[in-house]
N, C-alpha and C positions, 0 to 999 in steps of 0.2 A: 728441684734443688731447694724447695721451700722447707723441707724437713731436715733436721740435723740428726744424723745417726752416727754410731760408732764407726761404721764403715766410711762415712763421709769425712769424719775427723781424721781417721787413719789415712785415707786417700790424700787429704790436704797435707797431712804431716809427711807422707811419703814424697809428694811432689816438692814440698819445701826442702826436705832433706836432700833429695836428688839435686835440686838447684844449688844448695849451699855446698855440697860435697863435690859436685861437678865443677864449681867455680874454683874452689881451693880446698885442699886437704893435705896433711903432712906426708902422705904416702908418695906424693909427686905425680900421681895419676889424676890430674885435674887440668882445667884450662890454664891456670896460672903456671903449673908445672910444665905444660906443653909449650907455652910461649916464653918462659923465663930465659932460656938460653939464647934466644934469637931477638928478643925485644930490643929496639923498636922496629926491627926488620921482620915484618910478619908476612906469612904466605897468605894467599887469597882465602883459603879454607879457614885459616885461623881468624882472619878478620870477620868472615861470615859467621862463624861460631861465636866469636866475641860479641858481635852486634846482636845476635840472637839471645845470648845469655843476658846481655845488658837490657834488652827489651823485656825479658821475663822478670828480671830483677826489678825493673821499673814497675811492672804490673803488680808484683807481690808487695813491694814496699809501699806503693801508692794505696793499694787496697788495705794494707795493715794500718798505715797512717790515717787514712780516712775513717776506718772503723774504730780505732783506739784513740786517736788524737795524740797530741804531744804528751799530755799527762799520762795517758794509758801506755804509750810506748816507754816513757820514763819509768813508770811503775813496773812494767814488764821487765825492763832491763835491771831495775833494782831487785826485783823478785828473783830473777835468774842468777844475779851476782850473789845474792844471799844463799841460793841453792848451792852454788859452787863452794861457798864458805862452809855450809852445812856438810856437804859431801867430804870436804877435806878434813873437817873436824871429826867425822866418823872414820877417817882413815881409808876411804875408798880410793883416793889417789892423793898424790903429793903435788903441791904447786911447783916443786922443783922438777917434776916430770913434765917437760914442756909439751911433749906429744900428747899426753893424756889431757892436759889442760886445753890444748887446741881442739881435740875431739869433743870434749865436753862443751866448749864454747860453740862449736859448729852445731852440735845437737840442740843446744839451747837457742841458737839463732833460728833454727828450723822450728822449734816450738813456738817462739815469738811470732814468726810469720804465720804459723798454723793458727795461733790464737787470733791474729788479725783477720785471717781469711774466714774464720768461723764466728767471729764476734757478733756480726749482725744477726746471724741465725740464733745464737745464744740469747742475745738481747730480746729478740722477737718472742722466743719461747718463754723466757722468764717474765717479761712484762705483758705479753699477750698483744702487743702492738706491732704493727708492721712498720718498717722503716720507710719513710717517704722522703724523697729528695725534692727540693723546690726547683722547678724547671722554668726558665725564662722563655717567654715566647717572642 
């Protein structure tokens, strides 16, 4: 996993997109759609799946936050917000179309998570330096 490839980036994007869309999407076929009618009375399977999704979210967000930092995450969010503005100015979709906006935001969330998951590899390739963590003994 030391080398960054197009396939590696695509795999990380696919994993991020599956996580985001499995958690929520406007089609209703998601974890939020599954529990929405019964919340807070959950079935055991719903609780197990929810805890699993939460754990994966923690892993992805923690990895992204550690790789990019607060400033990097803020810049990433600003960049993707500007992309939404650009796409609407080009007429690709309208902000009044809430379903389209939700899908674009979900895809951009997956892109930000992907960037966070790939950033250490990008940084190592560009700088030629390996990322080393300080370990306390």
